[in-house]
Backbone of each chain as ProteinMPNN parsed JSONL, in Angstrom:
{"seq_chain_A": "MPYQEKQSIVNIFSGLLISSIFAWIIYQRQANGLIDLTTDYRQWGIIYLIFIGVSIIARIIIYIIFHILNAIATREMDIPVTDERDKLIRLKATRNSYNAFFIGFAPLFLLLAVGMPVFWIFIGFAASGLIAEIVENVSQIYYYRKGV", "coords_chain_A": {"N_chain_A": [[0.949, -1.077, -0.042], [0.834, 2.169, -0.625], [2.551, 4.977, 0.685], [0.349, 7.482, 1.012], [-1.697, 6.39, 0.225], [-1.984, 5.176, 3.074], [-1.551, 8.002, 5.137], [-3.936, 8.669, 4.751], [-5.189, 6.693, 5.582], [-4.93, 6.554, 8.506], [-5.015, 9.422, 9.201], [-7.927, 9.795, 9.296], [-8.577, 7.625, 10.834], [-7.163, 8.547, 13.056], [-8.58, 11.211, 13.35], [-11.384, 10.44, 13.965], [-10.38, 9.44, 17.107], [-9.349, 11.27, 18.602], [-11.449, 13.15, 18.677], [-13.779, 11.582, 19.152], [-12.977, 10.663, 21.663], [-12.661, 13.692, 22.727], [-14.555, 14.573, 22.742], [-15.75, 12.778, 24.366], [-15.456, 13.583, 26.935], [-16.094, 15.921, 27.041], [-18.585, 16.013, 26.997], [-19.152, 14.091, 29.901], [-18.502, 16.121, 31.33], [-20.374, 18.038, 30.568], [-23.01, 16.214, 31.833], [-22.115, 15.724, 34.497], [-22.484, 17.982, 35.598], [-20.443, 20.999, 35.409], [-20.156, 22.569, 33.344], [-22.062, 24.353, 30.944], [-23.655, 24.031, 27.953], [-25.924, 23.79, 26.551], [-27.158, 26.2, 27.314], [-25.042, 28.478, 27.768], [-23.038, 30.286, 25.978], [-20.265, 30.694, 26.233], [-18.781, 28.581, 27.356], [-18.461, 27.202, 24.779], [-17.506, 28.583, 22.631], [-14.601, 28.546, 23.8], [-15.053, 26.021, 24.748], [-13.681, 24.737, 21.845], [-11.878, 26.209, 20.793], [-9.706, 24.55, 22.311], [-9.589, 22.429, 21.632], [-9.121, 22.394, 18.968], [-6.241, 22.808, 18.939], [-5.759, 21.206, 21.323], [-6.09, 18.323, 19.447], [-4.158, 19.432, 17.253], [-1.472, 18.943, 18.566], [-2.109, 16.896, 19.072], [-1.759, 15.379, 16.643], [0.393, 15.776, 15.454], [2.247, 13.907, 17.279], [0.927, 11.496, 17.163], [1.563, 11.426, 13.466], [4.035, 11.115, 13.969], [4.68, 8.717, 14.907], [3.482, 7.212, 13.312], [5.239, 7.664, 10.76], [7.696, 6.392, 11.908], [6.896, 4.224, 12.791], [6.518, 3.199, 9.616], [8.439, 3.22, 8.392], [9.938, 1.454, 9.655], [8.417, -1.091, 9.391], [8.781, -0.518, 6.399], [11.389, 0.097, 5.558], [11.817, 2.237, 4.507], [12.615, 5.874, 4.737], [12.782, 7.606, 3.28], [10.335, 10.461, 3.006], [7.82, 10.507, 0.412], [7.834, 11.934, -2.46], [5.895, 15.205, -3.029], [3.976, 15.016, -5.761], [2.223, 16.149, -9.217], [0.486, 14.519, -9.707], [0.384, 14.065, -7.153], [-1.583, 16.217, -5.788], [-3.222, 16.805, -7.237], [-5.064, 14.744, -6.583], [-5.724, 16.103, -3.878], [-6.511, 18.462, -4.674], [-9.015, 17.572, -5.882], [-10.028, 15.779, -3.494], [-9.938, 17.971, -1.66], [-11.866, 19.432, -2.503], [-14.945, 18.05, -2.257], [-14.388, 16.752, 0.455], [-15.435, 19.538, 0.961], [-18.023, 19.534, 0.001], [-19.086, 18.118, 1.496], [-18.89, 18.733, 3.616], [-20.595, 21.699, 3.664], [-23.031, 19.713, 2.899], [-23.644, 18.93, 5.215], [-24.144, 21.273, 7.166], [-24.968, 22.982, 6.234], [-28.165, 21.993, 6.529], [-28.889, 22.859, 8.572], [-29.441, 24.76, 9.738], [-31.607, 25.738, 8.873], [-33.645, 23.754, 10.816], [-32.159, 25.293, 12.625], [-34.25, 27.615, 11.88], [-36.653, 26.465, 12.203], [-36.993, 26.27, 15.008], [-35.478, 24.972, 16.187], [-32.757, 24.425, 19.434], [-30.27, 26.688, 19.87], [-27.218, 25.18, 20.294], [-27.034, 22.871, 18.929], [-26.284, 23.858, 16.681], [-23.024, 24.102, 16.797], [-22.879, 21.632, 17.982], [-23.132, 20.65, 15.586], [-21.995, 21.484, 13.689], [-18.842, 20.592, 14.509], [-19.485, 18.036, 14.602], [-19.873, 17.035, 10.843], [-17.875, 18.672, 10.139], [-15.929, 16.869, 11.473], [-17.309, 14.866, 9.293], [-16.966, 15.583, 6.78], [-13.442, 15.647, 7.036], [-13.651, 12.913, 6.725], [-14.74, 12.587, 4.225], [-12.704, 13.586, 2.787], [-10.887, 12.365, 2.962], [-11.097, 9.499, 2.654], [-11.947, 10.388, -0.268], [-9.421, 10.431, -1.365], [-8.458, 8.288, -1.288], [-10.169, 6.145, -2.667], [-9.096, 7.887, -5.198], [-7.034, 7.598, -5.386], [-6.362, 4.901, -5.556], [-8.747, 4.088, -8.097], [-8.095, 6.042, -9.865], [-7.925, 9.438, -11.54]], "CA_chain_A": [[-0.171, 0.019, 0.179], [1.561, 3.252, -0.826], [2.914, 5.798, 1.867], [-0.225, 8.686, 0.844], [-3.155, 6.477, 1.15], [-1.85, 5.138, 4.615], [-1.13, 8.12, 6.298], [-5.114, 8.607, 4.935], [-6.022, 5.212, 6.803], [-3.875, 7.35, 9.057], [-5.88, 10.928, 9.76], [-9.321, 8.887, 9.221], [-8.434, 6.478, 12.327], [-6.565, 9.434, 14.863], [-9.295, 11.88, 13.897], [-12.416, 9.859, 14.536], [-10.724, 8.695, 18.656], [-8.993, 12.742, 19.301], [-12.781, 14.151, 18.108], [-14.935, 10.3, 20.136], [-12.143, 11.668, 23.419], [-12.72, 15.208, 23.481], [-16.45, 14.313, 22.739], [-17.054, 12.085, 25.792], [-15.012, 13.903, 28.338], [-17.028, 17.825, 27.158], [-20.322, 14.512, 27.485], [-19.079, 13.677, 31.258], [-17.977, 17.386, 32.634], [-22.298, 18.421, 30.525], [-23.118, 15.819, 32.148], [-22.127, 16.216, 36.092], [-22.686, 19.607, 35.476], [-19.29, 20.854, 35.997], [-20.518, 23.494, 32.418], [-24.207, 23.736, 30.89], [-23.211, 24.508, 26.975], [-27.431, 24.292, 26.46], [-26.777, 27.722, 27.59], [-23.792, 29.309, 28.328], [-21.709, 29.452, 24.393], [-19.394, 31.219, 25.852], [-17.404, 28.252, 26.338], [-17.919, 26.276, 23.651], [-15.706, 28.491, 21.825], [-13.938, 28.012, 24.824], [-13.815, 24.592, 23.568], [-13.294, 24.508, 20.105], [-10.234, 26.68, 20.768], [-9.243, 24.167, 23.151], [-9.577, 21.603, 20.719], [-8.343, 22.854, 18.114], [-4.709, 23.358, 20.055], [-5.842, 19.4, 21.39], [-6.498, 17.89, 18.084], [-3.362, 19.402, 16.686], [-0.162, 18.186, 19.447], [-2.159, 14.84, 19.11], [-1.968, 14.273, 15.48], [1.916, 16.224, 15.156], [2.172, 12.903, 18.334], [-0.024, 10.368, 16.058], [2.538, 11.526, 12.099], [6.024, 11.472, 14.107], [4.924, 7.592, 14.836], [3.402, 6.467, 11.636], [6.169, 7.804, 9.718], [8.389, 5.571, 12.448], [6.411, 2.31, 12.136], [5.747, 3.142, 8.735], [10.02, 3.175, 8.01], [10.36, -0.158, 10.358], [8.325, -1.534, 8.491], [8.846, -0.647, 4.509], [12.557, -0.142, 5.705], [12.055, 3.556, 3.942], [12.8, 6.665, 5.931], [11.994, 9.423, 3.343], [8.66, 10.106, 2.787], [7.227, 10.682, -0.78], [8.07, 13.302, -2.905], [4.78, 15.068, -3.847], [4.402, 16.039, -7.16], [1.234, 16.934, -9.572], [-0.895, 13.845, -9.247], [-1.062, 14.359, -5.326], [-1.696, 18.266, -5.525], [-4.919, 16.964, -8.789], [-6.025, 14.398, -5.522], [-6.11, 16.126, -2.926], [-7.469, 19.117, -4.859], [-10.219, 16.768, -5.8], [-10.066, 15.529, -2.443], [-10.778, 18.995, -0.462], [-13.72, 20.109, -2.965], [-15.526, 16.814, -1.96], [-14.389, 17.35, 1.518], [-16.398, 21.187, 1.261], [-19.348, 19.408, -0.075], [-20.124, 17.293, 3.147], [-19.631, 19.854, 5.121], [-21.963, 22.211, 3.657], [-24.598, 18.952, 3.148], [-24.109, 17.917, 7.027], [-23.544, 22.29, 8.643], [-26.341, 23.792, 5.43], [-30.044, 22.2, 6.642], [-28.804, 23.456, 10.912], [-29.901, 26.744, 9.192], [-33.108, 24.978, 8.3], [-33.691, 23.541, 11.71], [-32.837, 25.763, 14.023], [-35.123, 28.313, 11.779], [-38.406, 26.01, 12.544], [-36.49, 26.399, 16.653], [-34.327, 24.197, 16.941], [-31.942, 25.457, 19.972], [-28.586, 27.11, 19.355], [-25.844, 24.737, 21.163], [-27.226, 22.309, 17.961], [-25.931, 24.389, 15.158], [-22.166, 23.523, 17.313], [-22.699, 20.177, 17.667], [-23.835, 20.388, 14.378], [-20.17, 21.961, 13.041], [-18.297, 19.637, 15.171], [-20.163, 17.028, 13.26], [-20.315, 18.241, 10.166], [-15.911, 18.983, 10.013], [-15.754, 14.928, 11.504], [-17.246, 14.107, 8.482], [-16.125, 15.696, 5.655], [-12.327, 15.012, 6.913], [-13.827, 10.786, 7.018], [-14.997, 12.477, 2.619], [-11.21, 13.76, 2.223], [-10.112, 10.579, 2.754], [-11.7, 8.424, 1.378], [-11.865, 10.568, -2.105], [-7.926, 10.388, -1.816], [-7.806, 6.371, -1.414], [-10.685, 6.956, -4.112], [-8.93, 8.499, -5.738], [-5.01, 7.007, -5.46], [-6.333, 2.981, -6.425], [-9.355, 4.073, -9.222], [-7.465, 6.72, -10.771], [-7.584, 10.915, -11.427]], "C_chain_A": [[0.623, 1.296, -0.475], [1.32, 4.257, 0.793], [1.06, 6.269, 2.188], [-1.501, 7.721, 1.391], [-3.346, 4.513, 2.864], [-1.632, 5.861, 5.305], [-2.999, 8.328, 5.903], [-5.395, 8.174, 6.317], [-5.732, 6.423, 8.019], [-4.658, 8.21, 10.527], [-7.368, 10.268, 9.65], [-9.04, 8.626, 10.461], [-7.785, 7.78, 13.492], [-7.326, 10.349, 14.375], [-11.085, 11.347, 14.483], [-11.964, 9.66, 16.11], [-10.507, 10.097, 19.143], [-10.546, 12.995, 18.936], [-13.59, 12.994, 19.868], [-13.232, 10.355, 21.928], [-12.406, 12.646, 23.885], [-13.976, 15.494, 22.992], [-16.963, 13.877, 24.079], [-16.844, 12.864, 26.716], [-16.004, 15.108, 28.122], [-18.482, 17.164, 27.489], [-19.945, 14.629, 29.157], [-19.616, 15.212, 32.096], [-19.674, 18.205, 32.607], [-23.028, 18.075, 31.623], [-23.5, 15.975, 34.413], [-22.195, 17.859, 36.427], [-22.216, 20.509, 36.175], [-19.578, 22.097, 34.531], [-21.847, 23.116, 31.946], [-24.048, 24.259, 29.777], [-25.024, 24.421, 26.374], [-27.7, 26.595, 26.101], [-25.859, 29.324, 27.429], [-22.471, 28.592, 26.615], [-20.493, 30.311, 24.449], [-18.861, 29.827, 25.888], [-17.864, 26.726, 25.551], [-17.252, 27.016, 22.134], [-14.616, 29.047, 22.553], [-13.4, 26.048, 24.66], [-13.265, 24.052, 22.285], [-12.016, 24.719, 20.299], [-9.147, 25.58, 21.463], [-9.012, 22.312, 22.673], [-8.469, 21.984, 19.629], [-6.351, 22.184, 18.584], [-4.848, 21.306, 20.138], [-5.117, 18.45, 19.824], [-4.386, 17.681, 17.313], [-2.088, 18.574, 16.939], [-0.683, 16.86, 19.086], [-1.366, 14.272, 17.566], [-0.354, 14.837, 15.158], [2.244, 14.278, 15.582], [2.032, 11.549, 17.06], [1.269, 9.526, 14.808], [3.73, 10.827, 12.334], [5.513, 9.245, 14.325], [4.374, 6.878, 14.159], [4.226, 5.911, 11.363], [7.489, 6.41, 10.831], [8.074, 3.957, 11.873], [6.356, 2.348, 10.894], [7.768, 2.711, 8.149], [10.477, 1.649, 8.538], [10.285, -1.026, 9.275], [8.137, -2.209, 6.926], [10.808, 0.108, 4.477], [13.012, 0.815, 4.304], [11.865, 5.183, 4.822], [12.675, 8.223, 5.142], [10.71, 9.094, 3.122], [7.963, 10.024, 1.138], [7.371, 11.825, -1.01], [6.825, 14.039, -3.839], [4.736, 15.873, -4.985], [2.762, 15.712, -7.248], [-0.065, 15.505, -9.487], [-0.689, 13.847, -7.901], [-1.427, 15.64, -5.298], [-3.652, 17.788, -6.277], [-5.561, 16.153, -7.252], [-6.328, 14.596, -4.653], [-7.067, 17.755, -3.215], [-8.839, 18.83, -4.427], [-11.154, 16.832, -4.507], [-10.752, 16.41, -1.445], [-12.375, 19.068, -0.981], [-14.293, 18.75, -2.318], [-15.863, 17.06, -0.544], [-15.536, 19.156, 2.207], [-17.922, 20.692, 0.756], [-19.58, 18.136, 1.095], [-20.275, 17.995, 3.864], [-20.481, 20.532, 4.726], [-23.359, 21.289, 3.218], [-25.077, 18.782, 4.488], [-24.448, 19.078, 7.722], [-25.655, 22.377, 7.787], [-27.53, 23.247, 6.373], [-29.458, 22.091, 8.44], [-29.345, 24.395, 10.098], [-31.54, 26.633, 9.694], [-33.627, 24.742, 9.616], [-33.268, 24.602, 12.789], [-33.498, 27.724, 12.945], [-36.784, 27.871, 12.483], [-37.738, 25.936, 14.24], [-36.298, 25.619, 17.913], [-33.413, 25.192, 18.038], [-30.515, 25.399, 19.001], [-27.477, 26.385, 19.706], [-26.247, 23.779, 19.663], [-26.439, 22.271, 16.824], [-24.24, 24.045, 15.963], [-21.743, 22.799, 17.24], [-22.86, 19.756, 16.267], [-22.206, 20.907, 13.645], [-19.525, 21.304, 13.084], [-17.856, 18.824, 14.038], [-19.778, 17.239, 11.415], [-17.867, 18.677, 9.764], [-15.577, 17.23, 10.461], [-15.94, 14.632, 10.165], [-16.53, 14.254, 7.327], [-15.105, 15.66, 6.047], [-12.666, 14.418, 6.345], [-13.397, 11.582, 5.217], [-13.284, 12.606, 1.683], [-10.634, 12.624, 2.45], [-10.188, 9.714, 2.042], [-11.499, 8.647, 0.677], [-10.682, 9.451, -1.845], [-8.028, 8.431, -1.962], [-8.895, 6.3, -2.622], [-9.972, 6.573, -5.232], [-7.485, 7.592, -7.034], [-5.658, 5.797, -5.792], [-7.287, 3.083, -7.704], [-8.171, 4.88, -10.159], [-8.461, 8.51, -10.641], [-7.821, 11.128, -12.639]], "O_chain_A": [[1.394, 0.657, -1.191], [0.411, 4.264, 1.623], [0.427, 5.775, 3.121], [-2.16, 7.921, 2.412], [-4.09, 3.612, 3.251], [-1.377, 5.397, 6.417], [-3.622, 8.107, 6.941], [-5.646, 8.664, 7.418], [-6.682, 7.172, 8.251], [-4.831, 8.036, 11.734], [-7.907, 10.768, 10.636], [-9.289, 9.513, 11.277], [-8.066, 7.746, 14.69], [-6.906, 11.233, 15.122], [-11.752, 11.963, 15.314], [-12.972, 9.659, 16.816], [-11.266, 10.436, 20.05], [-10.293, 12.754, 20.117], [-13.81, 13.362, 21.022], [-13.109, 9.813, 23.026], [-12.478, 12.853, 25.096], [-14.39, 16.645, 22.856], [-17.95, 14.227, 24.726], [-17.775, 13.078, 27.493], [-16.775, 15.315, 29.058], [-19.352, 17.74, 28.141], [-20.663, 15.464, 29.706], [-20.494, 15.447, 32.926], [-20.246, 18.723, 33.566], [-23.604, 18.883, 32.351], [-24.454, 16.179, 35.163], [-21.948, 18.564, 37.405], [-22.763, 21.0, 37.163], [-18.77, 22.963, 34.866], [-22.557, 22.154, 32.236], [-24.239, 25.457, 29.99], [-25.225, 25.327, 25.565], [-28.067, 27.501, 25.353], [-26.002, 30.514, 27.148], [-21.777, 27.627, 26.296], [-19.806, 30.673, 23.494], [-18.413, 29.441, 24.809], [-17.59, 25.553, 25.807], [-16.783, 26.516, 21.111], [-13.82, 29.863, 22.088], [-12.411, 25.322, 24.556], [-12.558, 23.093, 21.976], [-11.116, 23.898, 20.122], [-7.94, 25.675, 21.24], [-8.466, 21.369, 23.246], [-7.249, 21.825, 19.616], [-5.695, 21.17, 18.342], [-4.332, 20.446, 19.424], [-3.983, 18.141, 19.457], [-3.681, 16.708, 17.043], [-1.594, 17.79, 16.129], [0.023, 15.883, 18.839], [-0.7, 13.257, 17.365], [0.189, 14.035, 14.398], [2.423, 13.444, 14.695], [2.863, 10.952, 16.376], [1.742, 8.39, 14.769], [4.381, 10.166, 11.525], [6.282, 8.515, 13.699], [4.676, 5.69, 14.265], [4.493, 4.709, 11.387], [8.044, 5.564, 10.131], [8.552, 3.097, 11.134], [6.032, 1.205, 10.574], [7.963, 1.714, 7.453], [11.212, 0.877, 7.923], [11.13, -1.538, 8.541], [7.767, -3.269, 6.422], [11.315, 0.525, 3.435], [13.871, 0.594, 3.45], [10.85, 5.4, 5.484], [12.558, 9.348, 5.626], [10.112, 8.02, 3.051], [7.542, 8.877, 0.991], [7.178, 12.745, -0.214], [6.641, 13.723, -5.014], [5.222, 16.982, -5.205], [2.047, 15.302, -6.333], [-1.262, 15.65, -9.24], [-1.72, 13.593, -7.278], [-1.546, 15.983, -4.122], [-4.763, 18.224, -5.972], [-6.468, 16.765, -6.688], [-7.111, 13.833, -4.088], [-7.934, 18.202, -2.464], [-9.559, 19.233, -3.514], [-12.231, 17.387, -4.289], [-11.66, 16.103, -0.673], [-13.465, 18.91, -0.43], [-13.431, 18.51, -1.472], [-16.969, 17.415, -0.136], [-16.021, 19.57, 3.26], [-18.91, 21.36, 1.062], [-20.562, 17.395, 1.12], [-21.21, 18.189, 4.641], [-21.544, 20.257, 5.283], [-24.482, 21.791, 3.157], [-26.214, 18.589, 4.92], [-24.996, 18.856, 8.802], [-26.777, 22.117, 8.22], [-27.96, 24.136, 7.107], [-29.754, 21.215, 9.252], [-30.435, 24.268, 10.657], [-32.277, 27.198, 10.502], [-34.33, 25.721, 9.869], [-33.988, 24.768, 13.774], [-33.137, 28.816, 13.385], [-37.667, 28.554, 13.001], [-38.482, 25.114, 14.776], [-36.501, 25.484, 19.12], [-33.256, 26.39, 17.804], [-29.995, 24.717, 18.118], [-26.461, 27.008, 19.401], [-25.333, 24.133, 18.918], [-26.014, 21.325, 16.161], [-24.049, 23.052, 15.261], [-20.631, 22.615, 16.747], [-22.717, 18.592, 15.892], [-21.546, 20.049, 13.058], [-19.12, 20.904, 11.992], [-16.95, 18.725, 13.211], [-19.011, 18.201, 11.376], [-17.081, 18.825, 8.828], [-14.988, 16.495, 9.668], [-14.965, 14.144, 9.594], [-15.714, 13.459, 6.859], [-14.745, 15.479, 4.884], [-12.432, 14.657, 5.161], [-12.265, 11.418, 4.761], [-12.848, 12.112, 0.643], [-9.735, 12.149, 1.757], [-9.571, 9.253, 1.082], [-10.817, 7.828, 0.061], [-10.736, 8.228, -1.977], [-7.573, 7.675, -2.82], [-8.353, 6.423, -3.721], [-10.019, 5.583, -5.962], [-7.192, 7.283, -8.189], [-5.239, 5.623, -6.937], [-6.935, 2.307, -8.593], [-7.495, 4.318, -11.02], [-9.398, 8.714, -9.87], [-7.688, 12.259, -13.105]]}, "seq_chain_B": "MVKSQIQNNIRVLRFNNTEMTQQQLADAVGVSRQTIVAIEKGNYSPSLELAFRIAHTFKTPLEDVFTYNSNPDE", "coords_chain_B": {"N_chain_B": [[-14.399, 4.719, -13.05], [-13.448, 6.553, -15.369], [-11.307, 5.423, -18.251], [-7.738, 6.697, -19.658], [-8.219, 8.457, -22.334], [-5.829, 8.942, -23.537], [-3.341, 7.324, -24.718], [-0.045, 5.388, -24.27], [3.565, 4.616, -24.843], [4.999, 4.207, -22.982], [6.164, 1.744, -21.081], [6.898, 0.339, -23.313], [9.112, 1.741, -24.019], [10.889, 2.291, -21.939], [11.359, -0.181, -21.802], [13.195, -0.133, -23.741], [15.179, 0.802, -23.236], [17.381, 0.634, -22.277], [15.938, -1.407, -20.235], [15.09, 0.091, -17.97], [14.475, 1.239, -14.703], [10.18, 1.845, -13.432], [11.269, 2.971, -11.58], [12.802, 4.32, -11.645], [12.621, 6.228, -13.751], [10.688, 8.039, -12.74], [12.602, 9.544, -10.626], [13.987, 10.4, -13.059], [11.568, 11.974, -13.881], [10.856, 13.164, -11.585], [9.109, 12.577, -9.722], [6.847, 10.807, -8.127], [7.224, 6.897, -8.547], [4.435, 4.989, -7.947], [3.403, 7.372, -9.405], [4.287, 7.015, -12.277], [3.221, 4.51, -12.424], [0.747, 4.504, -12.272], [0.32, 6.393, -14.811], [1.326, 4.962, -16.939], [-0.805, 2.947, -16.839], [-3.008, 3.662, -17.363], [-4.625, 4.959, -15.453], [-4.318, 7.781, -15.127], [-4.118, 10.758, -16.344], [-0.931, 12.242, -17.805], [0.488, 16.064, -16.805], [1.024, 18.179, -19.469], [3.864, 19.417, -19.408], [4.744, 17.349, -18.272], [4.471, 15.046, -19.23], [6.664, 16.235, -21.633], [8.624, 15.916, -20.61], [9.007, 13.209, -19.513], [9.135, 12.403, -22.299], [11.355, 13.435, -23.073], [13.07, 12.738, -21.606], [14.031, 9.663, -22.776], [14.713, 10.595, -25.004], [12.921, 10.873, -27.71], [10.024, 12.037, -29.193], [7.203, 13.748, -28.688], [5.313, 12.879, -29.993], [5.698, 9.667, -29.777], [6.114, 9.181, -27.228], [3.602, 9.193, -26.608], [0.079, 8.785, -27.526], [-3.404, 9.76, -29.07], [-6.598, 8.865, -28.135], [-9.456, 9.379, -29.984], [-11.404, 7.516, -30.598], [-12.433, 5.82, -27.303], [-13.378, 2.921, -27.227], [-12.19, 1.609, -29.261]], "CA_chain_B": [[-13.831, 5.81, -13.153], [-13.14, 6.568, -17.126], [-10.243, 5.497, -18.318], [-8.491, 8.464, -20.213], [-8.749, 8.381, -24.045], [-4.403, 8.959, -23.822], [-2.574, 5.528, -24.174], [1.331, 5.852, -23.959], [3.711, 3.631, -25.475], [6.189, 4.115, -21.353], [6.423, 0.407, -21.028], [7.833, -0.35, -24.066], [10.239, 2.399, -24.49], [11.548, 2.448, -20.515], [12.625, -1.35, -21.945], [14.305, -0.332, -24.928], [16.222, 2.053, -22.706], [18.38, -0.398, -20.87], [15.602, -1.65, -19.667], [14.69, 1.449, -16.934], [12.647, 0.698, -14.193], [9.513, 2.551, -12.934], [11.881, 3.926, -10.328], [14.608, 5.336, -12.015], [11.831, 7.015, -14.946], [9.946, 8.505, -11.606], [13.558, 9.92, -10.626], [14.38, 11.213, -14.186], [10.821, 13.342, -14.775], [10.358, 14.095, -10.809], [7.532, 12.436, -9.764], [6.905, 9.67, -7.216], [6.855, 5.576, -9.172], [2.982, 5.477, -7.446], [2.733, 7.893, -10.955], [4.327, 6.929, -13.402], [2.267, 3.39, -12.383], [-0.734, 5.467, -12.927], [0.656, 7.225, -15.778], [1.517, 3.093, -17.968], [-2.06, 1.672, -16.323], [-4.58, 4.428, -18.087], [-5.43, 5.584, -14.729], [-3.54, 8.895, -14.674], [-3.281, 11.543, -18.213], [0.252, 13.416, -16.945], [0.474, 17.008, -17.814], [1.917, 18.777, -20.612], [4.892, 19.71, -18.633], [5.471, 15.723, -17.138], [4.585, 14.812, -20.408], [7.168, 16.568, -22.8], [10.426, 15.38, -19.223], [9.516, 12.178, -20.006], [9.524, 12.109, -23.574], [13.022, 14.156, -22.796], [14.073, 11.164, -20.622], [13.529, 8.479, -23.336], [15.58, 10.839, -26.211], [12.338, 10.553, -28.637], [9.348, 13.291, -29.839], [6.044, 13.6, -27.598], [4.333, 11.841, -29.76], [6.301, 8.501, -29.919], [4.988, 8.011, -26.499], [1.432, 9.563, -25.779], [-1.272, 9.153, -28.72], [-4.394, 10.201, -28.203], [-6.704, 8.01, -29.206], [-10.627, 9.995, -30.378], [-12.109, 6.994, -29.499], [-12.218, 4.806, -26.555], [-14.111, 2.323, -27.623], [-11.203, 0.595, -30.342]], "C_chain_B": [[-13.145, 5.437, -14.31], [-12.184, 6.471, -17.137], [-9.729, 6.154, -19.251], [-8.009, 7.199, -21.522], [-6.428, 8.452, -24.72], [-3.03, 8.07, -24.023], [-0.807, 5.872, -24.192], [2.394, 4.387, -24.198], [5.668, 3.583, -23.386], [6.641, 2.707, -21.464], [7.694, 0.074, -22.123], [9.532, 0.48, -24.138], [11.075, 2.995, -22.98], [11.627, 0.785, -20.696], [13.834, -1.315, -22.596], [14.821, 1.084, -24.368], [17.069, 1.388, -21.142], [17.819, -0.663, -20.259], [14.92, -0.188, -18.156], [14.337, 0.841, -15.851], [11.731, 2.013, -13.815], [9.983, 3.936, -12.017], [12.525, 5.128, -10.516], [13.065, 6.389, -13.152], [11.896, 7.925, -13.354], [10.95, 9.739, -11.152], [13.697, 11.257, -11.237], [13.758, 12.429, -14.105], [10.875, 13.779, -12.938], [9.467, 13.785, -10.024], [8.078, 11.298, -9.493], [6.27, 8.19, -8.249], [5.407, 5.198, -8.857], [2.415, 6.264, -9.307], [2.766, 7.825, -11.869], [3.728, 4.708, -14.043], [1.619, 3.595, -13.216], [-0.543, 5.58, -14.23], [0.325, 4.935, -17.073], [0.153, 2.595, -17.567], [-3.081, 2.522, -17.552], [-4.777, 5.426, -17.423], [-5.093, 7.739, -14.502], [-2.799, 10.223, -16.091], [-2.305, 12.906, -17.028], [-0.325, 14.887, -17.548], [1.473, 17.154, -18.644], [3.069, 18.748, -20.442], [5.687, 17.814, -18.869], [5.869, 14.955, -18.504], [6.552, 14.528, -21.12], [8.566, 15.992, -21.409], [10.704, 14.226, -19.75], [9.538, 11.603, -21.029], [11.475, 12.488, -23.966], [13.566, 13.168, -22.174], [14.478, 10.07, -21.355], [14.436, 9.378, -24.951], [14.514, 10.567, -26.85], [10.848, 12.417, -29.018], [7.862, 12.613, -28.517], [5.004, 12.699, -28.351], [4.193, 9.779, -30.1], [6.27, 7.857, -28.741], [3.368, 8.351, -25.988], [1.675, 9.859, -27.059], [-2.411, 9.978, -27.943], [-5.522, 9.612, -29.167], [-8.457, 8.617, -28.799], [-11.62, 8.59, -29.767], [-12.135, 5.505, -28.906], [-12.505, 3.366, -26.977], [-13.052, 1.054, -28.48], [-10.141, -0.33, -28.858]], "O_chain_B": [[-12.45, 4.431, -14.447], [-11.555, 7.131, -16.311], [-10.564, 6.542, -20.068], [-7.699, 6.013, -21.635], [-5.929, 8.141, -25.801], [-1.933, 8.243, -23.493], [-0.613, 7.081, -24.065], [2.049, 3.277, -23.791], [6.755, 3.061, -23.135], [7.705, 2.586, -22.072], [8.863, -0.267, -21.945], [10.655, -0.008, -24.258], [11.768, 4.013, -22.995], [12.0, 0.256, -19.649], [14.913, -1.885, -22.431], [14.841, 2.167, -24.953], [17.228, 1.536, -19.931], [18.32, -0.544, -19.141], [13.729, -0.343, -17.884], [13.806, -0.257, -16.021], [12.263, 3.123, -13.834], [9.56, 5.072, -11.803], [12.727, 6.228, -10.002], [12.887, 7.516, -12.689], [12.948, 8.38, -12.905], [10.47, 10.872, -11.198], [13.652, 12.407, -10.802], [14.305, 13.531, -14.148], [10.952, 15.005, -12.866], [8.877, 14.724, -9.489], [9.065, 10.738, -9.971], [5.12, 8.237, -8.686], [4.931, 4.996, -9.975], [1.524, 5.9, -10.074], [1.902, 8.23, -12.647], [3.772, 4.035, -15.073], [1.59, 3.253, -14.398], [-1.241, 4.855, -14.939], [-0.566, 4.239, -17.56], [-0.057, 1.524, -18.137], [-3.735, 1.96, -18.431], [-5.027, 6.536, -17.893], [-5.675, 8.589, -13.828], [-1.671, 10.449, -16.529], [-2.585, 13.762, -16.188], [-1.207, 15.011, -18.398], [2.534, 16.53, -18.669], [3.678, 18.053, -21.254], [6.702, 17.366, -19.402], [6.941, 14.46, -18.85], [7.308, 13.557, -21.157], [9.603, 15.677, -21.993], [11.764, 13.87, -20.264], [9.868, 10.418, -21.068], [12.347, 12.03, -24.704], [14.739, 12.866, -22.394], [15.295, 9.346, -20.785], [14.71, 8.652, -25.907], [14.678, 9.349, -26.919], [11.146, 13.611, -28.983], [7.694, 11.583, -27.864], [4.137, 12.004, -27.82], [3.288, 9.007, -30.418], [6.329, 6.633, -28.627], [2.467, 7.877, -25.297], [2.524, 10.514, -27.662], [-2.444, 10.555, -26.856], [-5.567, 9.702, -30.394], [-8.869, 8.452, -27.651], [-12.35, 8.622, -28.776], [-11.974, 4.437, -29.496], [-11.499, 2.658, -27.01], [-13.179, -0.158, -28.306], [-9.285, -1.168, -29.142]]}, "name": "protein", "num_of_chains": 2, "seq": "MPYQEKQSIVNIFSGLLISSIFAWIIYQRQANGLIDLTTDYRQWGIIYLIFIGVSIIARIIIYIIFHILNAIATREMDIPVTDERDKLIRLKATRNSYNAFFIGFAPLFLLLAVGMPVFWIFIGFAASGLIAEIVENVSQIYYYRKGVMVKSQIQNNIRVLRFNNTEMTQQQLADAVGVSRQTIVAIEKGNYSPSLELAFRIAHTFKTPLEDVFTYNSNPDE"}
């Protein structure tokens, strides 16, 4: 399996892992009454900022581990060069990702218009972001295997 | 995925050029081996610049490397 495909699989699982753990921690804090995300929107801002920071650090650690394990398994230390095909695949995958995010996020405004509580927008934002990331990486794997 | 209408003779040209490997060709033109594999299989149509670089590597005109098939059913 090419390096890029392995990297996409790692991206999917790391995204799911980080988001799941973070969501579980936030849910526990909400359930224990430490925060009230249904009315205190300031908390959402803090949560998203922390999530961005935690996500970046966790991904750096995961990529380092992935690269070390890949180097041990394949005996190839160098990361493959990014050429025009890689860029085209990333471009198409990013387009699919934006479409997925829009399809996930846009209906939330409709639901907001019919009286849905505002905090669902924040949950929908995170869920759409995660789905968009999965779509992007699955698209990359698809284009690498089937051609572009 | 629709196959490209651009066909190529890269495999034959590699064989005729001291049995050049895909990796050697990839290094010569500055792309990954996977990209050369995809071009040979017809899963990827290279940019004009890359096509010229491949032709230049084989010291042959572009039309000897790539041909356009207007009827993909042939």
